[in-house]
C-alpha positions, 0 to 999 in steps of 0.5 A, spaced: 500 500 500 502 506 497 500 513 500 501 519 496 505 525 499 502 531 497 506 538 500 502 544 498 506 549 495 509 555 499 505 562 498 507 569 499 503 573 505 498 578 502 502 584 500 500 590 504 502 598 502 508 598 505 511 591 502 508 594 495 512 600 495 518 596 497 516 591 491 515 597 486 522 600 488 526 593 487 522 592 480 524 599 478 531 597 480 531 591 477 530 594 470 537 597 471 541 591 475 541 595 481 538 589 486 540 583 489 538 576 487 535 575 493 530 581 492 529 579 485 527 572 488 522 576 493 519 580 487 518 574 483 515 570 489 510 575 489 508 577 482 503 571 481 498 574 487 499 581 484 498 579 477 491 575 480 489 582 484 490 586 477 486 581 473 481 581 478 481 589 478 480 589 471 475 584 471 471 588 476 472 595 472 470 592 465 463 590 469 462 598 471 457 602 466 461 607 462 462 614 465 461 620 461 467 624 461 464 630 456 464 635 462 471 633 464 477 638 463 484 635 463 489 640 466 496 640 464 501 638 469 505 643 473 512 642 474 
């Protein structure tokens, strides 16, 4: 008799605002090669849940009724 051993995959904890800010910095630094391999691994480990959240948000936004923007005036950015 054999037993199938099933070990659940590790999952990152929820990404709070502070963690998200750090992940954003690491992602921008990674584009220029200015982060450690540990930071890159951490960034990749959280990418799945963040992309899931983005997909759910886009699906929710697609279900909203269209908004009439005919009376909105876009102002130039002040620099």
